[in-house]
C-alpha positions in Angstrom: -4.0 -53.2 57.6 -2.4 -51.8 54.5 -5.3 -52.9 52.3 -7.0 -50.8 49.7 -10.2 -48.9 50.6 -13.4 -49.4 48.7 -13.1 -46.2 46.7 -9.6 -47.3 45.4 -11.0 -50.7 44.4 -14.1 -49.2 42.8 -12.0 -46.8 40.7 -9.8 -49.5 39.2 -10.7 -51.1 35.8 -12.9 -54.2 36.1 -10.5 -56.4 34.1 -7.6 -55.6 36.4 -6.3 -58.4 38.5 -7.6 -58.2 42.0 -4.2 -57.8 43.5 -2.8 -55.5 40.9 -2.6 -51.7 41.3 -3.6 -49.5 38.4 -1.2 -46.9 37.2 -2.3 -43.3 37.4 -3.7 -42.3 34.0 -1.0 -39.8 33.2 1.7 -42.4 33.8 -0.2 -45.0 31.8 -0.6 -42.6 28.9 3.1 -41.8 29.0 4.0 -45.5 29.0 1.7 -46.2 26.1 3.1 -43.3 24.1 6.7 -44.3 24.8 6.2 -48.0 24.2 7.9 -49.4 21.2 5.3 -51.8 19.9 6.4 -52.2 16.3 8.1 -55.6 16.7 5.0 -57.0 18.5 2.7 -55.5 15.9 4.7 -57.0 13.1 4.6 -60.4 14.9 0.8 -60.2 15.3 0.3 -59.1 11.7 2.5 -62.0 10.5 0.5 -64.5 12.6 -2.8 -63.1 11.3 -1.6 -63.3 7.7 -0.6 -66.9 8.2 -4.0 -67.7 9.7 -5.9 -66.0 6.9 -3.8 -67.7 4.2 -4.3 -71.2 5.7 -8.0 -70.9 6.6 -10.6 -72.2 4.2 -13.4 -70.1 5.8 -14.0 -67.0 7.8 -15.2 -69.1 10.8 -12.0 -71.2 10.7 -9.8 -68.1 10.6 -11.7 -66.5 13.5 -11.5 -69.7 15.6 -7.7 -69.9 14.9 -7.3 -66.3 16.1 -9.3 -67.0 19.2 -7.1 -70.0 20.0 -4.0 -68.0 19.4 -5.1 -65.0 21.4 -7.6 -66.4 24.0 -7.8 -63.2 26.1 -8.4 -60.9 23.1 -11.8 -59.5 22.3 -12.7 -60.1 18.6 -16.1 -58.5 18.2 -14.7 -55.5 16.4 -12.6 -57.7 14.0 -15.6 -59.9 13.5 -17.8 -56.9 12.5 -15.1 -55.7 10.1 -14.6 -59.1 8.5 -18.4 -59.5 8.1 -18.5 -56.1 6.2 -15.5 -57.1 4.1 -17.0 -60.4 3.2 -20.3 -58.8 2.3 -18.6 -56.2 0.2 -16.6 -58.9 -1.5 -19.7 -60.8 -2.4 -21.4 -57.7 -3.8 -18.3 -56.8 -5.8 -18.0 -60.4 -7.2 -21.7 -60.4 -8.2 -21.4 -57.1 -9.9 -18.3 -58.3 -11.8 -20.0 -61.4 -12.9 -23.1 -59.5 -14.0 -20.8 -57.0 -15.9 -19.0 -59.8 -17.6 -22.2 -61.5 -18.6 -23.6 -58.2 -20.1 -20.4 -57.7 -22.1 -20.5 -61.3 -23.4 -24.2 -60.9 -24.4 -23.2 -57.9 -26.4 -20.4 -59.8 -28.0 -17.7 -57.9 -26.1 -15.5 -60.6 -24.6 
């Protein structure tokens, strides 16, 4: 009947549309290597910068990104942002403490 057999279907990625046919891995690798993605990367980076600049909170920024890119997985970004925020809070606390010490000694 021209349909695909079970082994073909089972070997395809789970997120692939049911009617789509996966490219052989070597062709896919070649296409990825040859793809010029710089324009798209720049557009995404620009949109992300706008979102971060216009968001008051981390949650607001993440929600805006999820709305802009609804099919994208953000768990890795979410983990990175959590680390950056934690590091920023630690650095800010250390700077405040350092400034207070200097002021107590009559430094600033």
